[in-house]
Gaussian input, Z-matrix of N, CA and C with variables (Angstrom, degrees):
# hf/3-21g

backbone

0 1
 N
 C     1     B1
 C     2     B2     1     A1
 N     3     B3     2     A2     1     D1
 C     4     B4     3     A3     2     D2
 C     5     B5     4     A4     3     D3
 N     6     B6     5     A5     4     D4
 C     7     B7     6     A6     5     D5
 C     8     B8     7     A7     6     D6
 N     9     B9     8     A8     7     D7
 C    10    B10     9     A9     8     D8
 C    11    B11    10    A10     9     D9
 N    12    B12    11    A11    10    D10
 C    13    B13    12    A12    11    D11
 C    14    B14    13    A13    12    D12
 N    15    B15    14    A14    13    D13
 C    16    B16    15    A15    14    D14
 C    17    B17    16    A16    15    D15
 N    18    B18    17    A17    16    D16
 C    19    B19    18    A18    17    D17
 C    20    B20    19    A19    18    D18
 N    21    B21    20    A20    19    D19
 C    22    B22    21    A21    20    D20
 C    23    B23    22    A22    21    D21
 N    24    B24    23    A23    22    D22
 C    25    B25    24    A24    23    D23
 C    26    B26    25    A25    24    D24
 N    27    B27    26    A26    25    D25
 C    28    B28    27    A27    26    D26
 C    29    B29    28    A28    27    D27
 N    30    B30    29    A29    28    D28
 C    31    B31    30    A30    29    D29
 C    32    B32    31    A31    30    D30
 N    33    B33    32    A32    31    D31
 C    34    B34    33    A33    32    D32
 C    35    B35    34    A34    33    D33
 N    36    B36    35    A35    34    D34
 C    37    B37    36    A36    35    D35
 C    38    B38    37    A37    36    D36
 N    39    B39    38    A38    37    D37
 C    40    B40    39    A39    38    D38
 C    41    B41    40    A40    39    D39
 N    42    B42    41    A41    40    D40
 C    43    B43    42    A42    41    D41
 C    44    B44    43    A43    42    D42
 N    45    B45    44    A44    43    D43
 C    46    B46    45    A45    44    D44
 C    47    B47    46    A46    45    D45
 N    48    B48    47    A47    46    D46
 C    49    B49    48    A48    47    D47
 C    50    B50    49    A49    48    D48
 N    51    B51    50    A50    49    D49
 C    52    B52    51    A51    50    D50
 C    53    B53    52    A52    51    D51
 N    54    B54    53    A53    52    D52
 C    55    B55    54    A54    53    D53
 C    56    B56    55    A55    54    D54
 N    57    B57    56    A56    55    D55
 C    58    B58    57    A57    56    D56
 C    59    B59    58    A58    57    D57
 N    60    B60    59    A59    58    D58
 C    61    B61    60    A60    59    D59
 C    62    B62    61    A61    60    D60
 N    63    B63    62    A62    61    D61
 C    64    B64    63    A63    62    D62
 C    65    B65    64    A64    63    D63
 N    66    B66    65    A65    64    D64
 C    67    B67    66    A66    65    D65
 C    68    B68    67    A67    66    D66
 N    69    B69    68    A68    67    D67
 C    70    B70    69    A69    68    D68
 C    71    B71    70    A70    69    D69
 N    72    B72    71    A71    70    D70
 C    73    B73    72    A72    71    D71
 C    74    B74    73    A73    72    D72
 N    75    B75    74    A74    73    D73
 C    76    B76    75    A75    74    D74
 C    77    B77    76    A76    75    D75
 N    78    B78    77    A77    76    D76
 C    79    B79    78    A78    77    D77
 C    80    B80    79    A79    78    D78
 N    81    B81    80    A80    79    D79
 C    82    B82    81    A81    80    D80
 C    83    B83    82    A82    81    D81
 N    84    B84    83    A83    82    D82
 C    85    B85    84    A84    83    D83
 C    86    B86    85    A85    84    D84
 N    87    B87    86    A86    85    D85
 C    88    B88    87    A87    86    D86
 C    89    B89    88    A88    87    D87
 N    90    B90    89    A89    88    D88
 C    91    B91    90    A90    89    D89
 C    92    B92    91    A91    90    D90
 N    93    B93    92    A92    91    D91
 C    94    B94    93    A93    92    D92
 C    95    B95    94    A94    93    D93
 N    96    B96    95    A95    94    D94
 C    97    B97    96    A96    95    D95
 C    98    B98    97    A97    96    D96
 N    99    B99    98    A98    97    D97
 C   100   B100    99    A99    98    D98
 C   101   B101   100   A100    99    D99
 N   102   B102   101   A101   100   D100
 C   103   B103   102   A102   101   D101
 C   104   B104   103   A103   102   D102
 N   105   B105   104   A104   103   D103
 C   106   B106   105   A105   104   D104
 C   107   B107   106   A106   105   D105
 N   108   B108   107   A107   106   D106
 C   109   B109   108   A108   107   D107
 C   110   B110   109   A109   108   D108
 N   111   B111   110   A110   109   D109
 C   112   B112   111   A111   110   D110
 C   113   B113   112   A112   111   D111
 N   114   B114   113   A113   112   D112
 C   115   B115   114   A114   113   D113
 C   116   B116   115   A115   114   D114
 N   117   B117   116   A116   115   D115
 C   118   B118   117   A117   116   D116
 C   119   B119   118   A118   117   D117
 N   120   B120   119   A119   118   D118
 C   121   B121   120   A120   119   D119
 C   122   B122   121   A121   120   D120
 N   123   B123   122   A122   121   D121
 C   124   B124   123   A123   122   D122
 C   125   B125   124   A124   123   D123
 N   126   B126   125   A125   124   D124
 C   127   B127   126   A126   125   D125
 C   128   B128   127   A127   126   D126
 N   129   B129   128   A128   127   D127
 C   130   B130   129   A129   128   D128
 C   131   B131   130   A130   129   D129
 N   132   B132   131   A131   130   D130
 C   133   B133   132   A132   131   D131
 C   134   B134   133   A133   132   D132
 N   135   B135   134   A134   133   D133
 C   136   B136   135   A135   134   D134
 C   137   B137   136   A136   135   D135
 N   138   B138   137   A137   136   D136
 C   139   B139   138   A138   137   D137
 C   140   B140   139   A139   138   D138
 N   141   B141   140   A140   139   D139
 C   142   B142   141   A141   140   D140
 C   143   B143   142   A142   141   D141
 N   144   B144   143   A143   142   D142
 C   145   B145   144   A144   143   D143
 C   146   B146   145   A145   144   D144
 N   147   B147   146   A146   145   D145
 C   148   B148   147   A147   146   D146
 C   149   B149   148   A148   147   D147
 N   150   B150   149   A149   148   D148
 C   151   B151   150   A150   149   D149
 C   152   B152   151   A151   150   D150
 N   153   B153   152   A152   151   D151
 C   154   B154   153   A153   152   D152
 C   155   B155   154   A154   153   D153
 N   156   B156   155   A155   154   D154
 C   157   B157   156   A156   155   D155
 C   158   B158   157   A157   156   D156
 N   159   B159   158   A158   157   D157
 C   160   B160   159   A159   158   D158
 C   161   B161   160   A160   159   D159
 N   162   B162   161   A161   160   D160
 C   163   B163   162   A162   161   D161
 C   164   B164   163   A163   162   D162
 N   165   B165   164   A164   163   D163
 C   166   B166   165   A165   164   D164
 C   167   B167   166   A166   165   D165
 N   168   B168   167   A167   166   D166
 C   169   B169   168   A168   167   D167
 C   170   B170   169   A169   168   D168
 N   171   B171   170   A170   169   D169
 C   172   B172   171   A171   170   D170
 C   173   B173   172   A172   171   D171
 N   174   B174   173   A173   172   D172
 C   175   B175   174   A174   173   D173
 C   176   B176   175   A175   174   D174
 N   177   B177   176   A176   175   D175
 C   178   B178   177   A177   176   D176
 C   179   B179   178   A178   177   D177
 N   180   B180   179   A179   178   D178
 C   181   B181   180   A180   179   D179
 C   182   B182   181   A181   180   D180
 N   183   B183   182   A182   181   D181
 C   184   B184   183   A183   182   D182
 C   185   B185   184   A184   183   D183
 N   186   B186   185   A185   184   D184
 C   187   B187   186   A186   185   D185
 C   188   B188   187   A187   186   D186
 N   189   B189   188   A188   187   D187
 C   190   B190   189   A189   188   D188
 C   191   B191   190   A190   189   D189
 N   192   B192   191   A191   190   D190
 C   193   B193   192   A192   191   D191
 C   194   B194   193   A193   192   D192
 N   195   B195   194   A194   193   D193
 C   196   B196   195   A195   194   D194
 C   197   B197   196   A196   195   D195
 N   198   B198   197   A197   196   D196
 C   199   B199   198   A198   197   D197
 C   200   B200   199   A199   198   D198
 N   201   B201   200   A200   199   D199
 C   202   B202   201   A201   200   D200
 C   203   B203   202   A202   201   D201
 N   204   B204   203   A203   202   D202
 C   205   B205   204   A204   203   D203
 C   206   B206   205   A205   204   D204
 N   207   B207   206   A206   205   D205
 C   208   B208   207   A207   206   D206
 C   209   B209   208   A208   207   D207
 N   210   B210   209   A209   208   D208
 C   211   B211   210   A210   209   D209
 C   212   B212   211   A211   210   D210
 N   213   B213   212   A212   211   D211
 C   214   B214   213   A213   212   D212
 C   215   B215   214   A214   213   D213
 N   216   B216   215   A215   214   D214
 C   217   B217   216   A216   215   D215
 C   218   B218   217   A217   216   D216
 N   219   B219   218   A218   217   D217
 C   220   B220   219   A219   218   D218
 C   221   B221   220   A220   219   D219
 N   222   B222   221   A221   220   D220
 C   223   B223   222   A222   221   D221
 C   224   B224   223   A223   222   D222
 N   225   B225   224   A224   223   D223
 C   226   B226   225   A225   224   D224
 C   227   B227   226   A226   225   D225
 N   228   B228   227   A227   226   D226
 C   229   B229   228   A228   227   D227
 C   230   B230   229   A229   228   D228
 N   231   B231   230   A230   229   D229
 C   232   B232   231   A231   230   D230
 C   233   B233   232   A232   231   D231
 N   234   B234   233   A233   232   D232
 C   235   B235   234   A234   233   D233
 C   236   B236   235   A235   234   D234
 N   237   B237   236   A236   235   D235
 C   238   B238   237   A237   236   D236
 C   239   B239   238   A238   237   D237
 N   240   B240   239   A239   238   D238
 C   241   B241   240   A240   239   D239
 C   242   B242   241   A241   240   D240
 N   243   B243   242   A242   241   D241
 C   244   B244   243   A243   242   D242
 C   245   B245   244   A244   243   D243
 N   246   B246   245   A245   244   D244
 C   247   B247   246   A246   245   D245
 C   248   B248   247   A247   246   D246
 N   249   B249   248   A248   247   D247
 C   250   B250   249   A249   248   D248
 C   251   B251   250   A250   249   D249
 N   252   B252   251   A251   250   D250
 C   253   B253   252   A252   251   D251
 C   254   B254   253   A253   252   D252
 N   255   B255   254   A254   253   D253
 C   256   B256   255   A255   254   D254
 C   257   B257   256   A256   255   D255
 N   258   B258   257   A257   256   D256
 C   259   B259   258   A258   257   D257
 C   260   B260   259   A259   258   D258
 N   261   B261   260   A260   259   D259
 C   262   B262   261   A261   260   D260
 C   263   B263   262   A262   261   D261
 N   264   B264   263   A263   262   D262
 C   265   B265   264   A264   263   D263
 C   266   B266   265   A265   264   D264
 N   267   B267   266   A266   265   D265
 C   268   B268   267   A267   266   D266
 C   269   B269   268   A268   267   D267
 N   270   B270   269   A269   268   D268
 C   271   B271   270   A270   269   D269
 C   272   B272   271   A271   270   D270
 N   273   B273   272   A272   271   D271
 C   274   B274   273   A273   272   D272
 C   275   B275   274   A274   273   D273
 N   276   B276   275   A275   274   D274
 C   277   B277   276   A276   275   D275
 C   278   B278   277   A277   276   D276
 N   279   B279   278   A278   277   D277
 C   280   B280   279   A279   278   D278
 C   281   B281   280   A280   279   D279
 N   282   B282   281   A281   280   D280
 C   283   B283   282   A282   281   D281
 C   284   B284   283   A283   282   D282
 N   285   B285   284   A284   283   D283
 C   286   B286   285   A285   284   D284
 C   287   B287   286   A286   285   D285
 N   288   B288   287   A287   286   D286
 C   289   B289   288   A288   287   D287
 C   290   B290   289   A289   288   D288
 N   291   B291   290   A290   289   D289
 C   292   B292   291   A291   290   D290
 C   293   B293   292   A292   291   D291
 N   294   B294   293   A293   292   D292
 C   295   B295   294   A294   293   D293
 C   296   B296   295   A295   294   D294
 N   297   B297   296   A296   295   D295
 C   298   B298   297   A297   296   D296
 C   299   B299   298   A298   297   D297
 N   300   B300   299   A299   298   D298
 C   301   B301   300   A300   299   D299
 C   302   B302   301   A301   300   D300
 N   303   B303   302   A302   301   D301
 C   304   B304   303   A303   302   D302
 C   305   B305   304   A304   303   D303
 N   306   B306   305   A305   304   D304
 C   307   B307   306   A306   305   D305
 C   308   B308   307   A307   306   D306
 N   309   B309   308   A308   307   D307
 C   310   B310   309   A309   308   D308
 C   311   B311   310   A310   309   D309
 N   312   B312   311   A311   310   D310
 C   313   B313   312   A312   311   D311
 C   314   B314   313   A313   312   D312
 N   315   B315   314   A314   313   D313
 C   316   B316   315   A315   314   D314
 C   317   B317   316   A316   315   D315
 N   318   B318   317   A317   316   D316
 C   319   B319   318   A318   317   D317
 C   320   B320   319   A319   318   D318
 N   321   B321   320   A320   319   D319
 C   322   B322   321   A321   320   D320
 C   323   B323   322   A322   321   D321

   B1=1.4424
   B2=1.5205
   B3=1.3344
   B4=1.4440
   B5=1.5138
   B6=1.3026
   B7=1.4508
   B8=1.5170
   B9=1.2861
   B10=1.4644
   B11=1.5337
   B12=1.3219
   B13=1.4571
   B14=1.5200
   B15=1.3467
   B16=1.4563
   B17=1.5220
   B18=1.3081
   B19=1.4644
   B20=1.5237
   B21=1.3113
   B22=1.4555
   B23=1.5197
   B24=1.3178
   B25=1.4638
   B26=1.5148
   B27=1.3015
   B28=1.4613
   B29=1.5168
   B30=1.3172
   B31=1.4599
   B32=1.5256
   B33=1.3299
   B34=1.4639
   B35=1.5298
   B36=1.3419
   B37=1.4650
   B38=1.5295
   B39=1.3283
   B40=1.4589
   B41=1.5232
   B42=1.3324
   B43=1.4644
   B44=1.5208
   B45=1.3171
   B46=1.4647
   B47=1.5317
   B48=1.3344
   B49=1.4645
   B50=1.5209
   B51=1.3164
   B52=1.4612
   B53=1.5220
   B54=1.3306
   B55=1.4596
   B56=1.5288
   B57=1.3275
   B58=1.4679
   B59=1.5269
   B60=1.3297
   B61=1.4591
   B62=1.5272
   B63=1.3183
   B64=1.4668
   B65=1.5295
   B66=1.3205
   B67=1.4714
   B68=1.5217
   B69=1.3184
   B70=1.4604
   B71=1.5344
   B72=1.3243
   B73=1.4667
   B74=1.5212
   B75=1.3289
   B76=1.4698
   B77=1.5230
   B78=1.3314
   B79=1.4600
   B80=1.5258
   B81=1.3277
   B82=1.4585
   B83=1.5267
   B84=1.3178
   B85=1.4641
   B86=1.5295
   B87=1.3284
   B88=1.4654
   B89=1.5134
   B90=1.3278
   B91=1.4633
   B92=1.5193
   B93=1.3144
   B94=1.4650
   B95=1.5240
   B96=1.3205
   B97=1.4576
   B98=1.5338
   B99=1.3294
   B100=1.4584
   B101=1.5226
   B102=1.3220
   B103=1.4505
   B104=1.5301
   B105=1.2916
   B106=1.4719
   B107=1.5316
   B108=1.3519
   B109=1.4628
   B110=1.5264
   B111=1.2967
   B112=1.4677
   B113=1.5253
   B114=1.3176
   B115=1.4622
   B116=1.5145
   B117=1.3055
   B118=1.4623
   B119=1.5348
   B120=1.3080
   B121=1.4575
   B122=1.5324
   B123=1.3107
   B124=1.4603
   B125=1.5192
   B126=1.3228
   B127=1.4683
   B128=1.5269
   B129=1.3176
   B130=1.4661
   B131=1.5229
   B132=1.3242
   B133=1.4585
   B134=1.5205
   B135=1.3286
   B136=1.4571
   B137=1.5317
   B138=1.3278
   B139=1.4639
   B140=1.5223
   B141=1.3295
   B142=1.4619
   B143=1.5291
   B144=1.3194
   B145=1.4667
   B146=1.5214
   B147=1.3231
   B148=1.4600
   B149=1.5273
   B150=1.3152
   B151=1.4655
   B152=1.5255
   B153=1.3292
   B154=1.4668
   B155=1.5315
   B156=1.3215
   B157=1.4711
   B158=1.5246
   B159=1.3213
   B160=1.4623
   B161=1.5283
   B162=1.3268
   B163=1.4639
   B164=1.5244
   B165=1.3239
   B166=1.4637
   B167=1.5228
   B168=1.3255
   B169=1.4609
   B170=1.5268
   B171=1.3057
   B172=1.4611
   B173=1.5243
   B174=1.3247
   B175=1.4679
   B176=1.5256
   B177=1.3244
   B178=1.4654
   B179=1.5220
   B180=1.3265
   B181=1.4605
   B182=1.5276
   B183=1.3296
   B184=1.4658
   B185=1.5245
   B186=1.3267
   B187=1.4655
   B188=1.5239
   B189=1.3295
   B190=1.4692
   B191=1.5262
   B192=1.3260
   B193=1.4608
   B194=1.5239
   B195=1.3192
   B196=1.4624
   B197=1.5260
   B198=1.3379
   B199=1.4587
   B200=1.5198
   B201=1.3252
   B202=1.4634
   B203=1.5231
   B204=1.3287
   B205=1.4688
   B206=1.5228
   B207=1.3402
   B208=1.4658
   B209=1.5234
   B210=1.3286
   B211=1.4616
   B212=1.5170
   B213=1.3259
   B214=1.4626
   B215=1.5253
   B216=1.3288
   B217=1.4673
   B218=1.5293
   B219=1.3326
   B220=1.4664
   B221=1.5285
   B222=1.3226
   B223=1.4675
   B224=1.5287
   B225=1.3329
   B226=1.4716
   B227=1.5258
   B228=1.3439
   B229=1.4638
   B230=1.5213
   B231=1.3233
   B232=1.4637
   B233=1.5212
   B234=1.3204
   B235=1.4612
   B236=1.5294
   B237=1.3250
   B238=1.4646
   B239=1.5326
   B240=1.3469
   B241=1.4579
   B242=1.5286
   B243=1.3291
   B244=1.4632
   B245=1.5253
   B246=1.3207
   B247=1.4691
   B248=1.5229
   B249=1.3314
   B250=1.4629
   B251=1.5235
   B252=1.3282
   B253=1.4686
   B254=1.5314
   B255=1.3360
   B256=1.4641
   B257=1.5317
   B258=1.3342
   B259=1.4671
   B260=1.5206
   B261=1.3075
   B262=1.4800
   B263=1.5317
   B264=1.3326
   B265=1.4630
   B266=1.5220
   B267=1.3329
   B268=1.4650
   B269=1.5201
   B270=1.3492
   B271=1.4646
   B272=1.5309
   B273=1.3295
   B274=1.4626
   B275=1.5256
   B276=1.3233
   B277=1.4525
   B278=1.5215
   B279=1.3233
   B280=1.4674
   B281=1.5218
   B282=1.3292
   B283=1.4668
   B284=1.5321
   B285=1.3236
   B286=1.4662
   B287=1.5299
   B288=1.3254
   B289=1.4627
   B290=1.5131
   B291=1.3438
   B292=1.4714
   B293=1.5280
   B294=1.3261
   B295=1.4693
   B296=1.5276
   B297=1.3088
   B298=1.4604
   B299=1.5222
   B300=1.3273
   B301=1.4583
   B302=1.5167
   B303=1.3369
   B304=1.4693
   B305=1.5271
   B306=1.3209
   B307=1.4669
   B308=1.5244
   B309=1.3072
   B310=1.4622
   B311=1.5124
   B312=1.3439
   B313=1.4740
   B314=1.5198
   B315=1.3248
   B316=1.4690
   B317=1.5205
   B318=1.2734
   B319=1.4688
   B320=1.5327
   B321=1.2845
   B322=1.4713
   B323=1.4827
   A1=110.15
   A2=118.90
   A3=121.88
   A4=108.87
   A5=115.90
   A6=120.15
   A7=108.80
   A8=115.60
   A9=121.30
   A10=110.08
   A11=116.54
   A12=120.50
   A13=109.60
   A14=114.92
   A15=119.66
   A16=110.27
   A17=117.18
   A18=121.09
   A19=109.59
   A20=114.63
   A21=120.47
   A22=109.96
   A23=115.72
   A24=120.40
   A25=108.59
   A26=115.40
   A27=119.30
   A28=109.36
   A29=115.46
   A30=120.12
   A31=110.13
   A32=116.65
   A33=120.86
   A34=111.00
   A35=116.68
   A36=120.18
   A37=110.76
   A38=116.46
   A39=120.07
   A40=110.72
   A41=116.54
   A42=120.39
   A43=110.99
   A44=116.48
   A45=120.88
   A46=110.77
   A47=116.49
   A48=120.13
   A49=111.21
   A50=116.79
   A51=119.93
   A52=110.53
   A53=117.10
   A54=121.34
   A55=110.47
   A56=116.91
   A57=120.51
   A58=110.41
   A59=116.80
   A60=120.57
   A61=110.87
   A62=116.55
   A63=120.67
   A64=109.88
   A65=117.60
   A66=120.90
   A67=110.93
   A68=117.12
   A69=120.45
   A70=110.19
   A71=116.16
   A72=120.17
   A73=111.72
   A74=116.10
   A75=120.04
   A76=111.18
   A77=116.20
   A78=120.26
   A79=110.29
   A80=116.54
   A81=120.62
   A82=110.77
   A83=116.51
   A84=119.66
   A85=110.93
   A86=117.02
   A87=120.27
   A88=111.77
   A89=116.29
   A90=120.30
   A91=110.96
   A92=116.30
   A93=119.74
   A94=111.18
   A95=116.30
   A96=119.43
   A97=110.90
   A98=117.01
   A99=121.01
   A100=113.68
   A101=117.18
   A102=120.49
   A103=109.80
   A104=117.11
   A105=121.52
   A106=113.05
   A107=121.72
   A108=119.94
   A109=113.59
   A110=117.42
   A111=119.70
   A112=111.89
   A113=117.99
   A114=120.25
   A115=112.67
   A116=118.17
   A117=121.62
   A118=109.24
   A119=116.57
   A120=121.05
   A121=112.28
   A122=116.95
   A123=120.92
   A124=111.72
   A125=117.45
   A126=120.86
   A127=110.46
   A128=117.54
   A129=121.16
   A130=110.91
   A131=116.25
   A132=120.23
   A133=110.39
   A134=117.63
   A135=121.17
   A136=111.25
   A137=117.24
   A138=120.22
   A139=110.51
   A140=116.34
   A141=121.16
   A142=110.99
   A143=116.45
   A144=120.49
   A145=109.89
   A146=117.41
   A147=121.55
   A148=110.67
   A149=116.88
   A150=120.59
   A151=110.90
   A152=117.27
   A153=120.99
   A154=111.02
   A155=116.69
   A156=120.11
   A157=109.87
   A158=117.34
   A159=120.97
   A160=110.55
   A161=116.86
   A162=120.88
   A163=110.42
   A164=116.70
   A165=121.04
   A166=110.39
   A167=116.84
   A168=121.17
   A169=110.45
   A170=116.89
   A171=121.19
   A172=110.57
   A173=116.09
   A174=120.64
   A175=110.82
   A176=116.57
   A177=120.34
   A178=110.76
   A179=117.49
   A180=120.84
   A181=110.68
   A182=117.26
   A183=120.33
   A184=110.89
   A185=116.80
   A186=120.39
   A187=110.40
   A188=117.07
   A189=120.73
   A190=110.69
   A191=117.52
   A192=120.85
   A193=111.14
   A194=116.27
   A195=119.47
   A196=110.50
   A197=117.03
   A198=120.43
   A199=111.34
   A200=117.16
   A201=120.80
   A202=110.75
   A203=117.14
   A204=120.32
   A205=110.73
   A206=116.56
   A207=119.65
   A208=110.59
   A209=117.32
   A210=120.96
   A211=111.36
   A212=117.28
   A213=121.06
   A214=110.65
   A215=116.53
   A216=120.24
   A217=110.21
   A218=117.56
   A219=120.98
   A220=110.72
   A221=117.39
   A222=120.42
   A223=110.65
   A224=117.08
   A225=119.77
   A226=110.87
   A227=117.09
   A228=119.87
   A229=111.04
   A230=117.09
   A231=120.90
   A232=110.52
   A233=117.33
   A234=121.34
   A235=110.64
   A236=116.01
   A237=120.40
   A238=110.67
   A239=116.64
   A240=120.19
   A241=111.04
   A242=116.80
   A243=120.24
   A244=110.69
   A245=117.21
   A246=119.49
   A247=111.62
   A248=117.28
   A249=120.46
   A250=112.30
   A251=118.38
   A252=123.12
   A253=110.50
   A254=118.73
   A255=118.47
   A256=113.62
   A257=118.97
   A258=119.89
   A259=113.19
   A260=120.00
   A261=117.97
   A262=111.82
   A263=116.36
   A264=119.79
   A265=110.77
   A266=116.69
   A267=120.74
   A268=109.89
   A269=117.30
   A270=121.11
   A271=110.97
   A272=116.75
   A273=120.13
   A274=109.99
   A275=117.63
   A276=120.94
   A277=112.23
   A278=116.42
   A279=120.53
   A280=110.66
   A281=116.35
   A282=120.50
   A283=110.31
   A284=116.99
   A285=119.85
   A286=111.21
   A287=117.18
   A288=120.36
   A289=112.13
   A290=116.40
   A291=120.60
   A292=110.18
   A293=116.68
   A294=119.98
   A295=111.46
   A296=116.89
   A297=119.84
   A298=110.74
   A299=116.48
   A300=120.36
   A301=111.19
   A302=116.68
   A303=121.19
   A304=109.99
   A305=116.64
   A306=119.84
   A307=111.19
   A308=117.40
   A309=120.68
   A310=111.33
   A311=117.11
   A312=119.72
   A313=111.57
   A314=118.80
   A315=121.98
   A316=111.86
   A317=116.27
   A318=120.90
   A319=112.28
   A320=117.66
   A321=121.82
   A322=113.38
   D1=-53.28
   D2=-179.94
   D3=-107.00
   D4=146.50
   D5=177.84
   D6=-133.89
   D7=169.36
   D8=-178.53
   D9=-89.50
   D10=47.78
   D11=-179.30
   D12=-78.61
   D13=147.04
   D14=173.51
   D15=-103.99
   D16=-10.73
   D17=179.20
   D18=-71.39
   D19=152.49
   D20=179.74
   D21=-69.95
   D22=134.88
   D23=176.90
   D24=-90.90
   D25=145.48
   D26=176.50
   D27=-75.80
   D28=164.57
   D29=179.11
   D30=-61.02
   D31=-35.98
   D32=179.02
   D33=-64.52
   D34=-41.27
   D35=179.20
   D36=-66.04
   D37=-42.11
   D38=178.81
   D39=-62.47
   D40=-44.02
   D41=179.20
   D42=-64.12
   D43=-39.75
   D44=179.49
   D45=-64.73
   D46=-44.26
   D47=178.75
   D48=-63.86
   D49=-41.06
   D50=179.17
   D51=-65.76
   D52=-40.28
   D53=178.09
   D54=-62.33
   D55=-41.40
   D56=178.49
   D57=-63.68
   D58=-38.01
   D59=178.59
   D60=-65.92
   D61=-41.35
   D62=177.93
   D63=-63.27
   D64=-43.75
   D65=178.94
   D66=-62.91
   D67=-38.12
   D68=178.08
   D69=-64.41
   D70=-39.02
   D71=176.90
   D72=-64.71
   D73=-40.91
   D74=177.75
   D75=-63.03
   D76=-41.24
   D77=178.73
   D78=-63.41
   D79=-39.65
   D80=178.33
   D81=-63.19
   D82=-45.05
   D83=178.48
   D84=-62.94
   D85=-37.39
   D86=176.84
   D87=-63.31
   D88=-40.37
   D89=177.76
   D90=-63.82
   D91=-42.05
   D92=-179.08
   D93=-65.25
   D94=-36.97
   D95=179.80
   D96=-70.21
   D97=-35.16
   D98=-176.96
   D99=-83.64
   D100=-29.01
   D101=-169.31
   D102=-137.96
   D103=101.63
   D104=-177.63
   D105=-64.50
   D106=-38.62
   D107=179.78
   D108=-64.58
   D109=-13.09
   D110=179.73
   D111=-68.54
   D112=-10.76
   D113=-179.58
   D114=-67.66
   D115=-14.89
   D116=177.28
   D117=-62.58
   D118=-39.89
   D119=-179.36
   D120=-86.65
   D121=2.62
   D122=-175.98
   D123=-58.24
   D124=-42.61
   D125=-178.48
   D126=-60.25
   D127=-45.73
   D128=-179.32
   D129=-65.07
   D130=-42.44
   D131=-179.77
   D132=-66.18
   D133=-42.94
   D134=179.67
   D135=-64.95
   D136=-37.54
   D137=175.80
   D138=-63.38
   D139=-40.62
   D140=178.75
   D141=-64.52
   D142=-45.34
   D143=179.18
   D144=-64.72
   D145=-40.10
   D146=178.81
   D147=-61.79
   D148=-42.28
   D149=178.51
   D150=-64.54
   D151=-39.48
   D152=179.23
   D153=-66.91
   D154=-39.54
   D155=177.79
   D156=-65.16
   D157=-42.05
   D158=178.89
   D159=-62.39
   D160=-41.33
   D161=178.52
   D162=-65.64
   D163=-41.92
   D164=178.35
   D165=-62.50
   D166=-43.07
   D167=179.44
   D168=-63.56
   D169=-41.77
   D170=178.88
   D171=-62.65
   D172=-43.86
   D173=179.50
   D174=-63.66
   D175=-42.10
   D176=179.24
   D177=-65.97
   D178=-39.26
   D179=179.02
   D180=-65.06
   D181=-41.14
   D182=177.97
   D183=-63.60
   D184=-41.26
   D185=178.61
   D186=-63.73
   D187=-40.71
   D188=178.99
   D189=-66.07
   D190=-40.59
   D191=178.42
   D192=-63.77
   D193=-43.00
   D194=179.78
   D195=-65.56
   D196=-39.70
   D197=177.33
   D198=-63.97
   D199=-39.07
   D200=178.33
   D201=-66.00
   D202=-39.08
   D203=178.17
   D204=-64.06
   D205=-43.36
   D206=178.95
   D207=-65.03
   D208=-40.74
   D209=178.43
   D210=-62.13
   D211=-41.91
   D212=178.36
   D213=-65.03
   D214=-37.78
   D215=178.31
   D216=-63.16
   D217=-45.39
   D218=179.61
   D219=-66.21
   D220=-35.99
   D221=178.20
   D222=-65.61
   D223=-40.23
   D224=177.40
   D225=-64.78
   D226=-40.24
   D227=178.10
   D228=-63.74
   D229=-43.00
   D230=178.88
   D231=-64.49
   D232=-42.29
   D233=178.79
   D234=-61.44
   D235=-44.39
   D236=179.38
   D237=-61.86
   D238=-42.46
   D239=-179.93
   D240=-63.67
   D241=-44.37
   D242=-178.71
   D243=-66.00
   D244=-38.70
   D245=178.22
   D246=-68.11
   D247=-35.52
   D248=179.17
   D249=-77.13
   D250=-28.40
   D251=-176.00
   D252=-132.46
   D253=69.30
   D254=-174.22
   D255=-70.21
   D256=-39.52
   D257=-173.99
   D258=-69.86
   D259=-43.17
   D260=175.96
   D261=-61.66
   D262=-33.84
   D263=179.04
   D264=-68.06
   D265=-41.97
   D266=177.81
   D267=-63.77
   D268=-43.82
   D269=179.27
   D270=-61.74
   D271=-41.69
   D272=179.44
   D273=-64.40
   D274=-39.44
   D275=177.94
   D276=-63.42
   D277=-41.37
   D278=178.51
   D279=-64.95
   D280=-45.00
   D281=-179.74
   D282=-61.74
   D283=-45.51
   D284=178.97
   D285=-63.54
   D286=-37.58
   D287=177.94
   D288=-64.33
   D289=-42.29
   D290=178.77
   D291=-65.30
   D292=-45.35
   D293=179.18
   D294=-61.53
   D295=-42.91
   D296=179.26
   D297=-63.49
   D298=-39.87
   D299=179.37
   D300=-64.73
   D301=-44.38
   D302=179.81
   D303=-62.82
   D304=-47.22
   D305=-179.58
   D306=-64.48
   D307=-39.00
   D308=-179.65
   D309=-67.96
   D310=-38.49
   D311=-178.77
   D312=-71.99
   D313=-27.91
   D314=179.14
   D315=-81.01
   D316=-10.76
   D317=-177.72
   D318=-69.51
   D319=-28.18
   D320=-177.02
   D321=-73.54

């Protein structure tokens, strides 16, 4: 289920891994309800689940950090473009505002 990958996981992969972890927890609870002697291995199983949750959290944190870095990079590029070309940006904003107003007023 989890691997020592350094590549960014997609949101779908993260959701799938989390879903698998939840299902594994449900299966564990089902075993405990059906079989009382299985509690002997509970400590080992809980340690394993805890390690998997920690790994999942670490992977999610890395993905969030990488996304934040990319977002900051795009924000710096946009800021640089607007500072280098202020009038076309202002004109585009005015045009978009007029179009939005026209479309919004025709909606009624």
